[in-house]
mmCIF file of the N, C-alpha and C atoms, coordinates in Angstrom:
data_MODEL
# 
_entry.id   MODEL 
# 
loop_
_atom_site.group_PDB 
_atom_site.id 
_atom_site.type_symbol 
_atom_site.label_atom_id 
_atom_site.label_alt_id 
_atom_site.label_comp_id 
_atom_site.label_asym_id 
_atom_site.label_entity_id 
_atom_site.label_seq_id 
_atom_site.pdbx_PDB_ins_code 
_atom_site.Cartn_x 
_atom_site.Cartn_y 
_atom_site.Cartn_z 
_atom_site.occupancy 
_atom_site.B_iso_or_equiv 
_atom_site.pdbx_formal_charge 
_atom_site.auth_seq_id 
_atom_site.auth_comp_id 
_atom_site.auth_asym_id 
_atom_site.auth_atom_id 
_atom_site.pdbx_PDB_model_num 
ATOM 1   N N  . UNK A 1 1  ? 169.561 -1.770 239.248 1.00 0.00 ? 1  UNK A N  1 
ATOM 2   C CA . UNK A 1 1  ? 168.959 -0.900 238.261 1.00 0.00 ? 1  UNK A CA 1 
ATOM 3   C C  . UNK A 1 1  ? 168.294 0.304  238.932 1.00 0.00 ? 1  UNK A C  1 
ATOM 4   N N  . UNK A 1 2  ? 167.611 0.065  240.030 1.00 0.00 ? 2  UNK A N  1 
ATOM 5   C CA . UNK A 1 2  ? 166.947 1.152  240.741 1.00 0.00 ? 2  UNK A CA 1 
ATOM 6   C C  . UNK A 1 2  ? 167.976 2.146  241.275 1.00 0.00 ? 2  UNK A C  1 
ATOM 7   N N  . UNK A 1 3  ? 169.090 1.638  241.794 1.00 0.00 ? 3  UNK A N  1 
ATOM 8   C CA . UNK A 1 3  ? 170.125 2.507  242.358 1.00 0.00 ? 3  UNK A CA 1 
ATOM 9   C C  . UNK A 1 3  ? 170.741 3.383  241.266 1.00 0.00 ? 3  UNK A C  1 
ATOM 10  N N  . UNK A 1 4  ? 170.928 2.832  240.079 1.00 0.00 ? 4  UNK A N  1 
ATOM 11  C CA . UNK A 1 4  ? 171.501 3.593  238.971 1.00 0.00 ? 4  UNK A CA 1 
ATOM 12  C C  . UNK A 1 4  ? 170.573 4.726  238.542 1.00 0.00 ? 4  UNK A C  1 
ATOM 13  N N  . UNK A 1 5  ? 169.277 4.458  238.435 1.00 0.00 ? 5  UNK A N  1 
ATOM 14  C CA . UNK A 1 5  ? 168.325 5.510  238.066 1.00 0.00 ? 5  UNK A CA 1 
ATOM 15  C C  . UNK A 1 5  ? 168.221 6.568  239.165 1.00 0.00 ? 5  UNK A C  1 
ATOM 16  N N  . UNK A 1 6  ? 168.363 6.132  240.420 1.00 0.00 ? 6  UNK A N  1 
ATOM 17  C CA . UNK A 1 6  ? 168.358 7.078  241.541 1.00 0.00 ? 6  UNK A CA 1 
ATOM 18  C C  . UNK A 1 6  ? 169.561 8.025  241.443 1.00 0.00 ? 6  UNK A C  1 
ATOM 19  N N  . UNK A 1 7  ? 170.730 7.474  241.115 1.00 0.00 ? 7  UNK A N  1 
ATOM 20  C CA . UNK A 1 7  ? 171.922 8.310  240.966 1.00 0.00 ? 7  UNK A CA 1 
ATOM 21  C C  . UNK A 1 7  ? 171.776 9.290  239.801 1.00 0.00 ? 7  UNK A C  1 
ATOM 22  N N  . UNK A 1 8  ? 171.172 8.855  238.715 1.00 0.00 ? 8  UNK A N  1 
ATOM 23  C CA . UNK A 1 8  ? 170.936 9.757  237.590 1.00 0.00 ? 8  UNK A CA 1 
ATOM 24  C C  . UNK A 1 8  ? 169.985 10.890 237.976 1.00 0.00 ? 8  UNK A C  1 
ATOM 25  N N  . UNK A 1 9  ? 168.955 10.550 238.757 1.00 0.00 ? 9  UNK A N  1 
ATOM 26  C CA . UNK A 1 9  ? 167.999 11.566 239.202 1.00 0.00 ? 9  UNK A CA 1 
ATOM 27  C C  . UNK A 1 9  ? 168.672 12.576 240.133 1.00 0.00 ? 9  UNK A C  1 
ATOM 28  N N  . UNK A 1 10 ? 169.515 12.092 241.028 1.00 0.00 ? 10 UNK A N  1 
ATOM 29  C CA . UNK A 1 10 ? 170.237 12.988 241.941 1.00 0.00 ? 10 UNK A CA 1 
ATOM 30  C C  . UNK A 1 10 ? 171.170 13.899 241.143 1.00 0.00 ? 10 UNK A C  1 
ATOM 31  N N  . UNK A 1 11 ? 171.825 13.329 240.153 1.00 0.00 ? 11 UNK A N  1 
ATOM 32  C CA . UNK A 1 11 ? 172.726 14.129 239.320 1.00 0.00 ? 11 UNK A CA 1 
ATOM 33  C C  . UNK A 1 11 ? 171.964 15.212 238.567 1.00 0.00 ? 11 UNK A C  1 
ATOM 34  N N  . UNK A 1 12 ? 170.802 14.880 238.030 1.00 0.00 ? 12 UNK A N  1 
ATOM 35  C CA . UNK A 1 12 ? 169.979 15.866 237.326 1.00 0.00 ? 12 UNK A CA 1 
ATOM 36  C C  . UNK A 1 12 ? 169.473 16.946 238.281 1.00 0.00 ? 12 UNK A C  1 
ATOM 37  N N  . UNK A 1 13 ? 169.127 16.550 239.495 1.00 0.00 ? 13 UNK A N  1 
ATOM 38  C CA . UNK A 1 13 ? 168.684 17.534 240.490 1.00 0.00 ? 13 UNK A CA 1 
ATOM 39  C C  . UNK A 1 13 ? 169.797 18.526 240.819 1.00 0.00 ? 13 UNK A C  1 
ATOM 40  N N  . UNK A 1 14 ? 171.012 18.028 240.979 1.00 0.00 ? 14 UNK A N  1 
ATOM 41  C CA . UNK A 1 14 ? 172.133 18.917 241.278 1.00 0.00 ? 14 UNK A CA 1 
ATOM 42  C C  . UNK A 1 14 ? 172.459 19.827 240.095 1.00 0.00 ? 14 UNK A C  1 
ATOM 43  N N  . UNK A 1 15 ? 172.281 19.331 238.880 1.00 0.00 ? 15 UNK A N  1 
ATOM 44  C CA . UNK A 1 15 ? 172.481 20.178 237.702 1.00 0.00 ? 15 UNK A CA 1 
ATOM 45  C C  . UNK A 1 15 ? 171.467 21.320 237.689 1.00 0.00 ? 15 UNK A C  1 
ATOM 46  N N  . UNK A 1 16 ? 170.233 21.002 238.066 1.00 0.00 ? 16 UNK A N  1 
ATOM 47  C CA . UNK A 1 16 ? 169.191 22.032 238.110 1.00 0.00 ? 16 UNK A CA 1 
ATOM 48  C C  . UNK A 1 16 ? 169.495 23.064 239.198 1.00 0.00 ? 16 UNK A C  1 
ATOM 49  N N  . UNK A 1 17 ? 169.937 22.605 240.360 1.00 0.00 ? 17 UNK A N  1 
ATOM 50  C CA . UNK A 1 17 ? 170.302 23.518 241.447 1.00 0.00 ? 17 UNK A CA 1 
ATOM 51  C C  . UNK A 1 17 ? 171.452 24.419 240.999 1.00 0.00 ? 17 UNK A C  1 
ATOM 52  N N  . UNK A 1 18 ? 172.438 23.851 240.323 1.00 0.00 ? 18 UNK A N  1 
ATOM 53  C CA . UNK A 1 18 ? 173.574 24.643 239.839 1.00 0.00 ? 18 UNK A CA 1 
ATOM 54  C C  . UNK A 1 18 ? 173.119 25.670 238.809 1.00 0.00 ? 18 UNK A C  1 
ATOM 55  N N  . UNK A 1 19 ? 172.190 25.290 237.954 1.00 0.00 ? 19 UNK A N  1 
ATOM 56  C CA . UNK A 1 19 ? 171.667 26.211 236.953 1.00 0.00 ? 19 UNK A CA 1 
ATOM 57  C C  . UNK A 1 19 ? 170.938 27.378 237.607 1.00 0.00 ? 19 UNK A C  1 
ATOM 58  N N  . UNK A 1 20 ? 170.108 27.077 238.595 1.00 0.00 ? 20 UNK A N  1 
ATOM 59  C CA . UNK A 1 20 ? 169.362 28.126 239.293 1.00 0.00 ? 20 UNK A CA 1 
ATOM 60  C C  . UNK A 1 20 ? 170.314 29.065 240.031 1.00 0.00 ? 20 UNK A C  1 
ATOM 61  N N  . UNK A 1 21 ? 171.280 28.519 240.738 1.00 0.00 ? 21 UNK A N  1 
ATOM 62  C CA . UNK A 1 21 ? 172.233 29.359 241.468 1.00 0.00 ? 21 UNK A CA 1 
ATOM 63  C C  . UNK A 1 21 ? 173.090 30.185 240.506 1.00 0.00 ? 21 UNK A C  1 
ATOM 64  N N  . UNK A 1 22 ? 173.469 29.588 239.392 1.00 0.00 ? 22 UNK A N  1 
ATOM 65  C CA . UNK A 1 22 ? 174.254 30.314 238.403 1.00 0.00 ? 22 UNK A CA 1 
ATOM 66  C C  . UNK A 1 22 ? 173.472 31.508 237.869 1.00 0.00 ? 22 UNK A C  1 
ATOM 67  N N  . UNK A 1 23 ? 172.215 31.306 237.557 1.00 0.00 ? 23 UNK A N  1 
ATOM 68  C CA . UNK A 1 23 ? 171.376 32.395 237.063 1.00 0.00 ? 23 UNK A CA 1 
ATOM 69  C C  . UNK A 1 23 ? 171.164 33.461 238.131 1.00 0.00 ? 23 UNK A C  1 
ATOM 70  N N  . UNK A 1 24 ? 170.979 33.043 239.366 1.00 0.00 ? 24 UNK A N  1 
ATOM 71  C CA . UNK A 1 24 ? 170.797 33.979 240.478 1.00 0.00 ? 24 UNK A CA 1 
ATOM 72  C C  . UNK A 1 24 ? 172.039 34.847 240.670 1.00 0.00 ? 24 UNK A C  1 
ATOM 73  N N  . UNK A 1 25 ? 173.208 34.229 240.669 1.00 0.00 ? 25 UNK A N  1 
ATOM 74  C CA . UNK A 1 25 ? 174.440 34.990 240.849 1.00 0.00 ? 25 UNK A CA 1 
ATOM 75  C C  . UNK A 1 25 ? 174.738 35.881 239.641 1.00 0.00 ? 25 UNK A C  1 
ATOM 76  N N  . UNK A 1 26 ? 174.318 35.468 238.460 1.00 0.00 ? 26 UNK A N  1 
ATOM 77  C CA . UNK A 1 26 ? 174.474 36.317 237.283 1.00 0.00 ? 26 UNK A CA 1 
ATOM 78  C C  . UNK A 1 26 ? 173.672 37.600 237.447 1.00 0.00 ? 26 UNK A C  1 
ATOM 79  N N  . UNK A 1 27 ? 172.419 37.480 237.870 1.00 0.00 ? 27 UNK A N  1 
ATOM 80  C CA . UNK A 1 27 ? 171.582 38.664 238.073 1.00 0.00 ? 27 UNK A CA 1 
ATOM 81  C C  . UNK A 1 27 ? 172.119 39.534 239.205 1.00 0.00 ? 27 UNK A C  1 
ATOM 82  N N  . UNK A 1 28 ? 172.565 38.919 240.268 1.00 0.00 ? 28 UNK A N  1 
ATOM 83  C CA . UNK A 1 28 ? 173.128 39.666 241.392 1.00 0.00 ? 28 UNK A CA 1 
ATOM 84  C C  . UNK A 1 28 ? 174.374 40.436 240.953 1.00 0.00 ? 28 UNK A C  1 
ATOM 85  N N  . UNK A 1 29 ? 175.259 39.789 240.223 1.00 0.00 ? 29 UNK A N  1 
ATOM 86  C CA . UNK A 1 29 ? 176.476 40.432 239.731 1.00 0.00 ? 29 UNK A CA 1 
ATOM 87  C C  . UNK A 1 29 ? 176.140 41.589 238.792 1.00 0.00 ? 29 UNK A C  1 
ATOM 88  N N  . UNK A 1 30 ? 175.180 41.377 237.894 1.00 0.00 ? 30 UNK A N  1 
ATOM 89  C CA . UNK A 1 30 ? 174.796 42.419 236.947 1.00 0.00 ? 30 UNK A CA 1 
ATOM 90  C C  . UNK A 1 30 ? 174.227 43.635 237.660 1.00 0.00 ? 30 UNK A C  1 
ATOM 91  N N  . UNK A 1 31 ? 173.342 43.405 238.609 1.00 0.00 ? 31 UNK A N  1 
ATOM 92  C CA . UNK A 1 31 ? 172.733 44.516 239.353 1.00 0.00 ? 31 UNK A CA 1 
ATOM 93  C C  . UNK A 1 31 ? 173.780 45.272 240.154 1.00 0.00 ? 31 UNK A C  1 
ATOM 94  N N  . UNK A 1 32 ? 174.680 44.562 240.804 1.00 0.00 ? 32 UNK A N  1 
ATOM 95  C CA . UNK A 1 32 ? 175.720 45.227 241.590 1.00 0.00 ? 32 UNK A CA 1 
ATOM 96  C C  . UNK A 1 32 ? 176.683 46.016 240.705 1.00 0.00 ? 32 UNK A C  1 
ATOM 97  N N  . UNK A 1 33 ? 177.038 45.484 239.555 1.00 0.00 ? 33 UNK A N  1 
ATOM 98  C CA . UNK A 1 33 ? 177.942 46.209 238.653 1.00 0.00 ? 33 UNK A CA 1 
ATOM 99  C C  . UNK A 1 33 ? 177.291 47.477 238.111 1.00 0.00 ? 33 UNK A C  1 
ATOM 100 N N  . UNK A 1 34 ? 176.049 47.377 237.702 1.00 0.00 ? 34 UNK A N  1 
ATOM 101 C CA . UNK A 1 34 ? 175.363 48.552 237.163 1.00 0.00 ? 34 UNK A CA 1 
ATOM 102 C C  . UNK A 1 34 ? 175.153 49.604 238.244 1.00 0.00 ? 34 UNK A C  1 
ATOM 103 N N  . UNK A 1 35 ? 174.711 49.187 239.427 1.00 0.00 ? 35 UNK A N  1 
ATOM 104 C CA . UNK A 1 35 ? 174.494 50.168 240.497 1.00 0.00 ? 35 UNK A CA 1 
ATOM 105 C C  . UNK A 1 35 ? 175.813 50.775 240.967 1.00 0.00 ? 35 UNK A C  1 
ATOM 106 N N  . UNK A 1 36 ? 176.874 49.997 241.024 1.00 0.00 ? 36 UNK A N  1 
ATOM 107 C CA . UNK A 1 36 ? 178.182 50.541 241.396 1.00 0.00 ? 36 UNK A CA 1 
ATOM 108 C C  . UNK A 1 36 ? 178.685 51.549 240.383 1.00 0.00 ? 36 UNK A C  1 
ATOM 109 N N  . UNK A 1 37 ? 178.490 51.250 239.104 1.00 0.00 ? 37 UNK A N  1 
ATOM 110 C CA . UNK A 1 37 ? 178.901 52.181 238.058 1.00 0.00 ? 37 UNK A CA 1 
ATOM 111 C C  . UNK A 1 37 ? 178.126 53.486 238.152 1.00 0.00 ? 37 UNK A C  1 
ATOM 112 N N  . UNK A 1 38 ? 176.828 53.392 238.367 1.00 0.00 ? 38 UNK A N  1 
ATOM 113 C CA . UNK A 1 38 ? 176.002 54.595 238.495 1.00 0.00 ? 38 UNK A CA 1 
ATOM 114 C C  . UNK A 1 38 ? 176.417 55.411 239.710 1.00 0.00 ? 38 UNK A C  1 
ATOM 115 N N  . UNK A 1 39 ? 176.676 54.754 240.823 1.00 0.00 ? 39 UNK A N  1 
ATOM 116 C CA . UNK A 1 39 ? 177.107 55.478 242.021 1.00 0.00 ? 39 UNK A CA 1 
ATOM 117 C C  . UNK A 1 39 ? 178.443 56.179 241.812 1.00 0.00 ? 39 UNK A C  1 
ATOM 118 N N  . UNK A 1 40 ? 179.373 55.526 241.153 1.00 0.00 ? 40 UNK A N  1 
ATOM 119 C CA . UNK A 1 40 ? 180.677 56.144 240.901 1.00 0.00 ? 40 UNK A CA 1 
ATOM 120 C C  . UNK A 1 40 ? 180.534 57.350 239.976 1.00 0.00 ? 40 UNK A C  1 
ATOM 121 N N  . UNK A 1 41 ? 179.719 57.231 238.947 1.00 0.00 ? 41 UNK A N  1 
ATOM 122 C CA . UNK A 1 41 ? 179.542 58.344 238.015 1.00 0.00 ? 41 UNK A CA 1 
ATOM 123 C C  . UNK A 1 41 ? 178.876 59.528 238.703 1.00 0.00 ? 41 UNK A C  1 
ATOM 124 N N  . UNK A 1 42 ? 177.861 59.286 239.525 1.00 0.00 ? 42 UNK A N  1 
ATOM 125 C CA . UNK A 1 42 ? 177.162 60.392 240.176 1.00 0.00 ? 42 UNK A CA 1 
ATOM 126 C C  . UNK A 1 42 ? 177.943 61.012 241.319 1.00 0.00 ? 42 UNK A C  1 
ATOM 127 N N  . UNK A 1 43 ? 179.020 60.390 241.760 1.00 0.00 ? 43 UNK A N  1 
ATOM 128 C CA . UNK A 1 43 ? 179.860 60.992 242.786 1.00 0.00 ? 43 UNK A CA 1 
ATOM 129 C C  . UNK A 1 43 ? 180.997 61.806 242.183 1.00 0.00 ? 43 UNK A C  1 
ATOM 130 N N  . UNK A 1 44 ? 181.042 61.914 240.866 1.00 0.00 ? 44 UNK A N  1 
ATOM 131 C CA . UNK A 1 44 ? 182.112 62.665 240.207 1.00 0.00 ? 44 UNK A CA 1 
ATOM 132 C C  . UNK A 1 44 ? 181.983 64.142 240.559 1.00 0.00 ? 44 UNK A C  1 
ATOM 133 N N  . UNK A 1 45 ? 183.054 64.761 241.026 1.00 0.00 ? 45 UNK A N  1 
ATOM 134 C CA . UNK A 1 45 ? 182.963 66.168 241.429 1.00 0.00 ? 45 UNK A CA 1 
ATOM 135 C C  . UNK A 1 45 ? 182.709 67.107 240.253 1.00 0.00 ? 45 UNK A C  1 
ATOM 136 N N  . UNK A 1 46 ? 183.055 66.701 239.044 1.00 0.00 ? 46 UNK A N  1 
ATOM 137 C CA . UNK A 1 46 ? 182.846 67.584 237.899 1.00 0.00 ? 46 UNK A CA 1 
ATOM 138 C C  . UNK A 1 46 ? 181.365 67.792 237.584 1.00 0.00 ? 46 UNK A C  1 
ATOM 139 N N  . UNK A 1 47 ? 180.498 66.944 238.077 1.00 0.00 ? 47 UNK A N  1 
ATOM 140 C CA . UNK A 1 47 ? 179.066 67.132 237.855 1.00 0.00 ? 47 UNK A CA 1 
ATOM 141 C C  . UNK A 1 47 ? 178.503 68.272 238.694 1.00 0.00 ? 47 UNK A C  1 
ATOM 142 N N  . UNK A 1 48 ? 179.115 68.550 239.836 1.00 0.00 ? 48 UNK A N  1 
ATOM 143 C CA . UNK A 1 48 ? 178.573 69.528 240.770 1.00 0.00 ? 48 UNK A CA 1 
ATOM 144 C C  . UNK A 1 48 ? 179.449 70.766 240.910 1.00 0.00 ? 48 UNK A C  1 
ATOM 145 N N  . UNK A 1 49 ? 180.602 70.793 240.281 1.00 0.00 ? 49 UNK A N  1 
ATOM 146 C CA . UNK A 1 49 ? 181.530 71.910 240.406 1.00 0.00 ? 49 UNK A CA 1 
ATOM 147 C C  . UNK A 1 49 ? 181.188 72.970 239.364 1.00 0.00 ? 49 UNK A C  1 
ATOM 148 N N  . UNK A 1 50 ? 180.907 74.190 239.811 1.00 0.00 ? 50 UNK A N  1 
ATOM 149 C CA . UNK A 1 50 ? 180.549 75.263 238.888 1.00 0.00 ? 50 UNK A CA 1 
ATOM 150 C C  . UNK A 1 50 ? 181.700 76.232 238.656 1.00 0.00 ? 50 UNK A C  1 
ATOM 151 N N  . UNK A 1 51 ? 182.862 75.966 239.230 1.00 0.00 ? 51 UNK A N  1 
ATOM 152 C CA . UNK A 1 51 ? 184.016 76.840 239.032 1.00 0.00 ? 51 UNK A CA 1 
ATOM 153 C C  . UNK A 1 51 ? 184.541 76.719 237.610 1.00 0.00 ? 51 UNK A C  1 
ATOM 154 N N  . UNK A 1 52 ? 185.146 77.810 237.135 1.00 0.00 ? 52 UNK A N  1 
ATOM 155 C CA . UNK A 1 52 ? 185.748 77.804 235.812 1.00 0.00 ? 52 UNK A CA 1 
ATOM 156 C C  . UNK A 1 52 ? 187.027 76.966 235.853 1.00 0.00 ? 52 UNK A C  1 
ATOM 157 N N  . UNK A 1 53 ? 187.229 76.075 234.891 1.00 0.00 ? 53 UNK A N  1 
ATOM 158 C CA . UNK A 1 53 ? 188.447 75.264 234.884 1.00 0.00 ? 53 UNK A CA 1 
ATOM 159 C C  . UNK A 1 53 ? 189.693 76.138 234.795 1.00 0.00 ? 53 UNK A C  1 
ATOM 160 N N  . UNK A 1 54 ? 190.743 75.716 235.472 1.00 0.00 ? 54 UNK A N  1 
ATOM 161 C CA . UNK A 1 54 ? 191.959 76.530 235.557 1.00 0.00 ? 54 UNK A CA 1 
ATOM 162 C C  . UNK A 1 54 ? 192.641 76.670 234.204 1.00 0.00 ? 54 UNK A C  1 
ATOM 163 N N  . UNK A 1 55 ? 192.538 75.672 233.342 1.00 0.00 ? 55 UNK A N  1 
ATOM 164 C CA . UNK A 1 55 ? 193.179 75.798 232.035 1.00 0.00 ? 55 UNK A CA 1 
ATOM 165 C C  . UNK A 1 55 ? 192.480 76.837 231.172 1.00 0.00 ? 55 UNK A C  1 
ATOM 166 N N  . UNK A 1 56 ? 191.184 77.001 231.320 1.00 0.00 ? 56 UNK A N  1 
ATOM 167 C CA . UNK A 1 56 ? 190.468 78.049 230.588 1.00 0.00 ? 56 UNK A CA 1 
ATOM 168 C C  . UNK A 1 56 ? 190.770 79.413 231.206 1.00 0.00 ? 56 UNK A C  1 
ATOM 169 N N  . UNK A 1 57 ? 190.925 79.453 232.514 1.00 0.00 ? 57 UNK A N  1 
ATOM 170 C CA . UNK A 1 57 ? 191.181 80.713 233.218 1.00 0.00 ? 57 UNK A CA 1 
ATOM 171 C C  . UNK A 1 57 ? 192.532 81.307 232.823 1.00 0.00 ? 57 UNK A C  1 
ATOM 172 N N  . UNK A 1 58 ? 193.553 80.492 232.652 1.00 0.00 ? 58 UNK A N  1 
ATOM 173 C CA . UNK A 1 58 ? 194.901 80.986 232.374 1.00 0.00 ? 58 UNK A CA 1 
ATOM 174 C C  . UNK A 1 58 ? 195.352 80.802 230.926 1.00 0.00 ? 58 UNK A C  1 
ATOM 175 N N  . UNK A 1 59 ? 194.582 80.140 230.116 1.00 0.00 ? 59 UNK A N  1 
ATOM 176 C CA . UNK A 1 59 ? 195.002 79.836 228.754 1.00 0.00 ? 59 UNK A CA 1 
ATOM 177 C C  . UNK A 1 59 ? 194.726 81.017 227.824 1.00 0.00 ? 59 UNK A C  1 
ATOM 178 N N  . UNK A 1 60 ? 195.729 81.410 227.070 1.00 0.00 ? 60 UNK A N  1 
ATOM 179 C CA . UNK A 1 60 ? 195.558 82.491 226.094 1.00 0.00 ? 60 UNK A CA 1 
ATOM 180 C C  . UNK A 1 60 ? 194.745 82.003 224.893 1.00 0.00 ? 60 UNK A C  1 
ATOM 181 N N  . UNK A 1 61 ? 194.909 80.740 224.558 1.00 0.00 ? 61 UNK A N  1 
ATOM 182 C CA . UNK A 1 61 ? 194.179 80.179 223.421 1.00 0.00 ? 61 UNK A CA 1 
ATOM 183 C C  . UNK A 1 61 ? 192.688 80.120 223.731 1.00 0.00 ? 61 UNK A C  1 
ATOM 184 N N  . UNK A 1 62 ? 192.341 79.681 224.926 1.00 0.00 ? 62 UNK A N  1 
ATOM 185 C CA . UNK A 1 62 ? 190.931 79.593 225.295 1.00 0.00 ? 62 UNK A CA 1 
ATOM 186 C C  . UNK A 1 62 ? 190.299 80.978 225.356 1.00 0.00 ? 62 UNK A C  1 
ATOM 187 N N  . UNK A 1 63 ? 191.042 81.983 225.839 1.00 0.00 ? 63 UNK A N  1 
ATOM 188 C CA . UNK A 1 63 ? 190.511 83.349 225.884 1.00 0.00 ? 63 UNK A CA 1 
ATOM 189 C C  . UNK A 1 63 ? 190.280 83.874 224.474 1.00 0.00 ? 63 UNK A C  1 
ATOM 190 N N  . UNK A 1 64 ? 191.191 83.570 223.572 1.00 0.00 ? 64 UNK A N  1 
ATOM 191 C CA . UNK A 1 64 ? 191.045 84.015 222.187 1.00 0.00 ? 64 UNK A CA 1 
ATOM 192 C C  . UNK A 1 64 ? 189.827 83.350 221.540 1.00 0.00 ? 64 UNK A C  1 
ATOM 193 N N  . UNK A 1 65 ? 189.632 82.063 221.805 1.00 0.00 ? 65 UNK A N  1 
ATOM 194 C CA . UNK A 1 65 ? 188.453 81.370 221.271 1.00 0.00 ? 65 UNK A CA 1 
ATOM 195 C C  . UNK A 1 65 ? 187.174 81.983 221.822 1.00 0.00 ? 65 UNK A C  1 
ATOM 196 N N  . UNK A 1 66 ? 187.178 82.314 223.104 1.00 0.00 ? 66 UNK A N  1 
ATOM 197 C CA . UNK A 1 66 ? 186.008 82.913 223.734 1.00 0.00 ? 66 UNK A CA 1 
ATOM 198 C C  . UNK A 1 66 ? 185.705 84.269 223.112 1.00 0.00 ? 66 UNK A C  1 
ATOM 199 N N  . UNK A 1 67 ? 186.741 85.064 222.846 1.00 0.00 ? 67 UNK A N  1 
ATOM 200 C CA . UNK A 1 67 ? 186.538 86.362 222.203 1.00 0.00 ? 67 UNK A CA 1 
ATOM 201 C C  . UNK A 1 67 ? 185.973 86.185 220.799 1.00 0.00 ? 67 UNK A C  1 
ATOM 202 N N  . UNK A 1 68 ? 186.489 85.212 220.062 1.00 0.00 ? 68 UNK A N  1 
ATOM 203 C CA . UNK A 1 68 ? 185.982 84.962 218.712 1.00 0.00 ? 68 UNK A CA 1 
ATOM 204 C C  . UNK A 1 68 ? 184.530 84.507 218.742 1.00 0.00 ? 68 UNK A C  1 
ATOM 205 N N  . UNK A 1 69 ? 184.179 83.691 219.716 1.00 0.00 ? 69 UNK A N  1 
ATOM 206 C CA . UNK A 1 69 ? 182.788 83.252 219.837 1.00 0.00 ? 69 UNK A CA 1 
ATOM 207 C C  . UNK A 1 69 ? 181.876 84.416 220.185 1.00 0.00 ? 69 UNK A C  1 
ATOM 208 N N  . UNK A 1 70 ? 182.340 85.298 221.059 1.00 0.00 ? 70 UNK A N  1 
ATOM 209 C CA . UNK A 1 70 ? 181.533 86.466 221.424 1.00 0.00 ? 70 UNK A CA 1 
ATOM 210 C C  . UNK A 1 70 ? 181.356 87.396 220.230 1.00 0.00 ? 70 UNK A C  1 
ATOM 211 N N  . UNK A 1 71 ? 182.400 87.581 219.438 1.00 0.00 ? 71 UNK A N  1 
ATOM 212 C CA . UNK A 1 71 ? 182.303 88.435 218.260 1.00 0.00 ? 71 UNK A CA 1 
ATOM 213 C C  . UNK A 1 71 ? 181.358 87.830 217.233 1.00 0.00 ? 71 UNK A C  1 
ATOM 214 N N  . UNK A 1 72 ? 181.386 86.526 217.103 1.00 0.00 ? 72 UNK A N  1 
ATOM 215 C CA . UNK A 1 72 ? 180.503 85.866 216.146 1.00 0.00 ? 72 UNK A CA 1 
ATOM 216 C C  . UNK A 1 72 ? 179.048 85.980 216.536 1.00 0.00 ? 72 UNK A C  1 
ATOM 217 N N  . UNK A 1 73 ? 178.745 85.960 217.821 1.00 0.00 ? 73 UNK A N  1 
ATOM 218 C CA . UNK A 1 73 ? 177.355 86.059 218.261 1.00 0.00 ? 73 UNK A CA 1 
ATOM 219 C C  . UNK A 1 73 ? 176.843 87.487 218.183 1.00 0.00 ? 73 UNK A C  1 
ATOM 220 N N  . UNK A 1 74 ? 177.738 88.496 218.228 1.00 0.00 ? 74 UNK A N  1 
ATOM 221 C CA . UNK A 1 74 ? 177.313 89.889 218.124 1.00 0.00 ? 74 UNK A CA 1 
ATOM 222 C C  . UNK A 1 74 ? 176.901 90.235 216.706 1.00 0.00 ? 74 UNK A C  1 
ATOM 223 N N  . UNK A 1 75 ? 177.470 89.551 215.728 1.00 0.00 ? 75 UNK A N  1 
ATOM 224 C CA . UNK A 1 75 ? 177.142 89.837 214.335 1.00 0.00 ? 75 UNK A CA 1 
ATOM 225 C C  . UNK A 1 75 ? 175.752 89.351 213.976 1.00 0.00 ? 75 UNK A C  1 
ATOM 226 N N  . UNK A 1 76 ? 175.232 88.393 214.696 1.00 0.00 ? 76 UNK A N  1 
ATOM 227 C CA . UNK A 1 76 ? 173.900 87.871 214.400 1.00 0.00 ? 76 UNK A CA 1 
ATOM 228 C C  . UNK A 1 76 ? 172.915 88.838 214.907 1.00 0.00 ? 76 UNK A C  1 
# 
């Protein structure tokens, strides 16, 4: 009887250890995923590039839209 209760106690202890490690790895995974995502987003060259996009530079449609926007702001 004593040996059986000892085995149950050991089993419960291992369940608790597994629960603690599971929670620890969950937090570690979450922190690493969030920090990795933030690092990838902040390394995007479009955040720091001040050059005019090539499609706006050569596009006739974009130039026409820009002219219309400029004309609209002059009327105000």
